[in-house]
N, C-alpha and C positions, 0 to 999 in steps of 0.2 A: 593502528587501532587495536585495542585489546578485545579479545573474544573469549576471555576466561569464563564469562558468565554463561556461555553456551556449551561449554565442554560437558559431555555426558548428559545433556539435556535435550538433544534433538530426537525425541522419541514420541512426539504427539502425532497420532494418526488422525484421519478425517473424522472418525467417530468422536474422539475426545475433543477435537477442535470444534466440531459442530455443537457438542454439548456445552463447551465453554462459551461459544457465541450465544447460544440460547440462554445459558445460565446468566450471562451478563446482561441480557436483554429482557427476558421474561421475569420482571420483578414487580415493582409497584404499579407500573403503567396499566397492566391488564385489569387491575382491581379498581382503578380510579378513572378510567377514560370516560365512562358514561356521565358520572357526576361532575367531573371537572369541566367537560365541554359544555354541559348544560349550565353550569354556574357562570361560565363566560358568556352566556346569552346565545349560544349557537343552537339553531333549530336543526331539524333532521336533514334538511336539504344542505345546510352549511356543513354539517358534520360529514355527510356523505361526500360532499365536494372536497372537504379537507382531506378525507381519507384517499380520495381519488388522486389529488395532487401529491399527497405523501407517497401513495403506492407507486405511482408512475415515477416520481422524482427519486424515491429511494431505490427503485429498481435500477435506474440509470446510475445513481451514485454507487450502489453496490457493485454494479457491473464495471464501473471505473476501477474499484478496488480489485475486482476479480481479474480484469485485464492487466492491471499493473503488476499483479503477481505473476502473470504469464510473461509479459514483455520486459519487466524489470525485476526478475527474481533476486537480483543482487542487492536490492534495497530491503534489508532484513528488518528495519525498524518501522515499517508501515507508514503511518501518517506523518511522523516526524521526517523520515528520510525522503518522502515525496516532496514536501515543502522545501527542504534544504537543497535537494538536488535541482529542483526547478527554479527556485527564487533566492537562493543564497542562505548564508548562515543565520542572519537575523530573522528572516521569515520562517526558516526551519525551527529556530528556537521558539518563535511565537506560536507555531503550530503545536510543538511538543508541550510547551507550557500550558496552552489553552486546553489541550486534551488531558493533561495531568490534573489541572484544577477541576475540570469537568468531572473526572472520575472521583476526585475527593468529595466534591459537592454531592455527587450521586450517593456516596456512602452515607453522608449526613442525612440526606432525604430518606434513605432506606431505614436508618436507625430511628428516625422520628416516627415514620409510619409503622415500623415493626412494633414499637412499644405502644403506639395507639391501638394496634390490634390486640396486643397482650392486655391492654387496659380494658378491653371488652370483658375479659375474664377476671382481671384483677384491677378494680377501679383506682387503686393507688397510683397507677401509671398515667391516669388521665388521658390527655391527647398526645402523649408521647413527647411532650416538650417541657416537662417539669424536672425538678432536681433529681428525684429518684430514677426517672427514666434515663436521664443523661448519665448518671453514675453507673447504672447497670449496663447501658449501651456501651459506655467506655470500656468496661471490663470485658464485654463480649468482643468488641473490635480488637482489643489488644490480645485476646485469646486467638483470634483468627490470624493475627500477625505471628504468633507462636507457631501455629500450624503451617503457615506458608514458609516459615524459616526452616521447616523440616524438608522442604524441596518443592519447587514450583510444579514439576511434572506430576509428583505424587498428589499434590493438591488438586490439579486438574482432573486426575483420575477419580478422586472422591466426588468431584462435581458431577460426573455422569449419574451417580446414584441420586444426588440432590435434584437434578433436572427431572428425572423420572418421577420423583416424589412430588414435585409441584405441578407437573403437567396433568397427572391423574385427577386431582381435585378440580382443576379448571375444566377438564372435559366433563366431569360430573355436573358442574354448574350448567353447562350448555344443555346437557341431556335433561336436567331437571326442568329448565324453562320450556324446552320443546315438548316433553311428554306430559307436563302439567297443563298444557294448552293455555298458558297464561298470556301468550303473545296475542295482542289485539290489533288487527289491521286498522280499526277505527282510531285507536290511540296513536298508532304509527303515523297515520295520515294527518291527524290533528296536530301532531308535532312537526309535520313536514315543513310548513312555512312559519311556524311559531306565532307569537303574539304580535299584534300591531303596535307600532310605536317604538320598537326596539332598535338595536344597532342596524346599520345597513348590512346587506347580504355580504358584501366584500369584507366589512369589518368582522362579521361573524366567522367568515372563512379564515381570515387572518388570526382570529382568536383561537382557532383549533391548532395553530402551528406548533406551539410549545408542547401541547399534549401529544400530538402525533409524533413529533420528533423525539420526545421523551420516551415514547413507547418503543422506539427503535434505537435509542442510544445504547451502545454496546454491541450492536450487530456486527461491527467491524472488529470485534474483540479477537477473532481468530487471526485477522491480519496483523493486529498489534503484536501478537506473540508468534508470528510466522517464523521467527528465528528459532523457535523451539520445535517446529514441525519436522517430521521425517522428510516430507517433500513440500516445497514451496507452494505448488499448485493446490495442495490439499487445503491450505488456508483460504484461498479464493473460493473453492468449491463449497467449503463449509459455510462461508458467509452467505452465498446464494441460497443454499438449502435452508439455512436458518431463517433467512428473510422471508421466503415464500411460505414456510410453515407458520410463522408468527403472523404474517399479514392475514391469512385465512382466519386464524383464531381471533385477532383483534376486530376484524370486520363482523364476525358472528356475534361477538359480545356487544358491540356497539348497536347493531341493528336490532338484536333481540331486546336489549334494554329499552330502546326507544319505542318498542311496541308493548312494553309492560307498564310504564309509568309516564306521566306527562313531563314536559321539560321542566316545569316549575317544581314538581315533586322530586325529580332527579337532582335539581340544583340544590335542594335543601337537605340532601342525604349527608349523613356524617361520614367519618373516615373508618374504613374504606367504603366508598359509595356502592360497590357491587354487593357488599353485605346487606345494604338496605334494599337493593333490588331483589335479591333472593329471599330476604325476609318477607318482602311483599308477596312473593310468589308462593313459597312453601311454608312460611312461618319461621320461628326462631331458630330451628335447627339449620336453616339455610344460612343465617347470619353466623352461626357457630362454625359451619363448614368453611365459609369464606374467610373468616378470621384465622382459622387454623391454616388454611391455604396461604394466607398472607404471611403468617409467621414462618411457615416452611419456605415459602418463596424468598422472603427477604433475608432469612438466615443464610440460604444458599447464595443469594445475590451479594450480600455483604462479604461472603467468603471469596467469590470470584472477583469482586471489585477490589478487594485487597490485593489480589494478584495483578489485576489490570492496572490499578493506580501505581503500584510499585514498578511494574514493567515499563509503563509509559514514561517514567522518570529515569529508570535504570538504562534502558537501551540508548536513548539520546546521550546520556552521560558517558557511556562507553565510547561514543563517537565524538566526545568533546563538546557537546552542546550545553551540558550542565556541569557544575563544578565536580571535581574528582571525588568529593565526599559521597556522592550518590552512587559510586561504582563499587564500593566495598562489598565483599561477599563473605558468607560463612562457609563452613566445610561442606555444606550440602549444595554449594553454588547458588544459594538463594540470595537475592539482592538485599543484603542487610542494611546498607546505608539508606537506600531509597525507601525501604519499608519503614524504618524508624522515623525519618524526616516526614514522610507522607502522613503517617498516622499521628505524629505530633501536631501537624497542621489540622488534620481532621478533628483532633481533640479540641483545638482552639475554636473551630466552627461549632462544635457541640456546646461549648460554653456560651457562645453567642446565642444559641437556641434558647438557653435558659433566660437570658436577660431580655431577649426580644420576643419570647414566646412564639418563635417562628414555626410555621407549619411545614410539612413535607413539600407542599406545593411551591413554597418560596424557593427551596433549595433545588428542586428538580427544574424549575424554570431557569434558575441561574446556571445549572449544569448544562441544560440544553443550549443556553445562550453562548457559553464558553466553547462548545464543540462546533458551533456553526462555522467559525473561521477555519479550523482545521479541515472540515468537510469541503469547504469551498476551495481551499488551497490544493487539496488532493485532486479534485476534479479539474482545476485549472492546469495542474501539472500534467494530467493525462491528456488534456487538450493540446498542451504544448508539444508533447512527444508525438502525438498523432498527426497534427498538422505540419510538423517539421519532418515527419517520416523518419524518426530516429530509430536506430537499431534494427531489430527484426521486423518492425512495422513497415519498413521500406520494401520487404519481401512479399507483402500481402498482395493478393489479387485486387483489382479495382473495386469489385463488389464487397470484398472483405474490408477494405480500407474505408469504404463508404459507411459500413456498419459501425466501425470503430469511431468515425467522426460523429455519427448520430449519438452514440453512447457518451462521447466526451462532451458534446454540446448539451445534451440532456442533463448530465450531471452538473455541469457548470451553471446552467439556468436554474436548476433546483437549489444549488448552493446560494446563488444570488437572491432567489426568492425568499429563502430562510432569513437572510439579513434584512430584506425589505419588510417582510411580514413581522419581524420582531419589533420594529418601530424604534424611534430615536431614543426613547427612554432606556430601553434595555441595551442599546448600542453604547450609550454613555456608561451604564452600570458595568457592562463588559469591559470597557476601557479602564474603569476604576479597578477592576480585578487584574487586568492584563499589565498595567503599568508597573506595579511593584516587582513583577517578575524580571524586568530588565536588569535589576540588580544582580540576579543570578547569571544573566547573560554576560554582563561586564566582568563579573567574577571569573567565569570560565575562560573568557578571552585573556584576562590578565595571567591566568595560570599557564597559558600557552604563549605569552608575550606577544599577543596580537592586538591590533586596534579593534575596538568594539564595533565601530561603524566605518567600514573601509570604503564605502561609496555613498554617493548623494541619495540614492534611493533608500538605503537602510536608514540614513540619518533623517530623511524626510518622513518616513513611516514612524520612526521613533518620536519625532517632534509632534506629529499628528496625534499619536497616542497620549503623549504628555498633555497636549492642549485639551483633549477630551477628558483626561483624568482630572485636570484642574476644574473644568466646567462641572464634571460629575461631583467632585468634592464639594463645590460651592452649593450645588443643588441638594446634595444630601444633607449638608450642614444646616440649610434653612428649611429642610423638611419638604422640599418640592418633590423629591423622589426618595425612595427607600429601598436599598438593596436587600435588606433582611427583614 
């Protein structure tokens, strides 16, 4: 296995890893959670329940990642290597491919909302999905590619500054709402159970799933680039620190917003919704501040996701999961092949934005859908090594082992909940996006003169994906479902 891509690059400490995880996570979600949940019909009780499920579930899931870094530090490629080690080459590929596509779709979502925010100041950009927006967004994304080609670790260092720049405006938003005394307990309680005749409570809770997952997509970013860390355990610690910090911020924004405006008013807000909330509280300068924060935030998020998307293709390719074309590097040890291929595909998605006038919500929902399978496979792998008492886990005391079992079960249950809550429509759409990737899997296997599906389990999973792909294609063609 080649390790050329890691030479001279193992210099990321816990501070830069934490900044990277926050940078890949704190993006559009913070500015859209209130309006998007309200638009999905979720009342205050459902929103709080959704956050409770997400908070508990994500803690278990993140602890799975944390413990995997401790007990299996040899698995340097994070999510991909967990699935491959636990369930074989094809499931490893599926996890890697899903994570890679999720990261690409996230960047498309960022670009759309970024230029919607810029459109607040320059109306020519509209809602961020017209021709001029896509052209300028394309130029910007390829500029980030140029920066990353100068060196992955150097790019992560710049990200520390970007993270600080976007956290400060968010804290200013919270302070403005609190000190202006705009929060009304009466409005909050009126929103608590919502209007009569709406979706059932469980449907409302399920409707919060994509928004809550989207808010934390990228939190495992420090684990994904753990191969670049000074110490493997730093990646796990950075993930936990980032998660707890962001959960507090998200909860504050959600609760405060629901005490400022009614659910119906929140649902009607434009993009980004939080701009409308603060405009309601302090006037137009509040909307200006939020849109500036969105621009800063998404500029940084696009930068970090350019790294994340390329790394999530490069690392598996180094281990033979993807074709060798993804492993080429430049003189700075930056992943040249994966960067170029990744951003060509992002460019194609941006063109789709023009023809379908797709909103950022469409692409972040797809991004969240694609990442659910890798999350579940990671939790299942940790459950496997815990219950089989593999490696150093066999040396744990009974009470320590019990704790690890609880973490493993909790992470697995939450991963399964995500798939259940997503519903059959998005499972089919996800299959529609997963199926074409198998071409890359077969290609990589042929490069090694290996059979693509060497056992019945892999073949069965492949057949199931193809069947769902066919069903999804038929439903898309007749307009029953629409991925974009």
